[in-house]
N, C-alpha and C positions, 0 to 999 in steps of 0.2 A: 736922330738916325734911331733906327729899330735895332734891338737884337736879333741879330740876323741867325744867331744860334737858336732861337726860340721858336718852337713848333707853332706859336700864336703868331709870329711873323709871317708865315706862309699859309695861313687859313685861305688866303686869296689863290694861293696856287692851283687850284681846283680849276678856274676860268682862265688862264694863262695860255696862250698860244704856244705850239712847240718853239718858235723863234725867242718868245719872251722868257721861256722856262732854259733854252741855251744860255741865255744872257744871264739868267738869275746863277748859273753854274760859272760862266767864263769869267764874267767880272770878279770873281772870288779865286780864279786862278793866279797863283804867284807868277809862274812863266808868263801868261799873259800880261799881267798888270807891268812885269819888268820889260816885255817887249814892247808895250805901248808906250812906256816912259822914254823908250831909245828913240822910237820913231819920231817923238818929239823934237829931238835934236838934229834930226835931218833936214837938208836944205830942201827946200820945195823944188818939186820938178820944175823944169822950163817948158813952156807951152809951145808946140811945133805950129807954125802956121803952113798951111797947104798953100800952094799955087793956085790960083784961080782958073776958072776953065774959060775964061774971056777970051 
């Protein structure tokens, strides 16, 4: 794993799209990381089956 605090680790950042740059920020955010860990403990939602139009 690269040293994310090193400027050399971000030389590629000039070529990253906005969504990629947002992810680079978001994945380091402690609140986001905690929220993501909490979602892994939630039960999966139940699928809803719709009545057919036959």
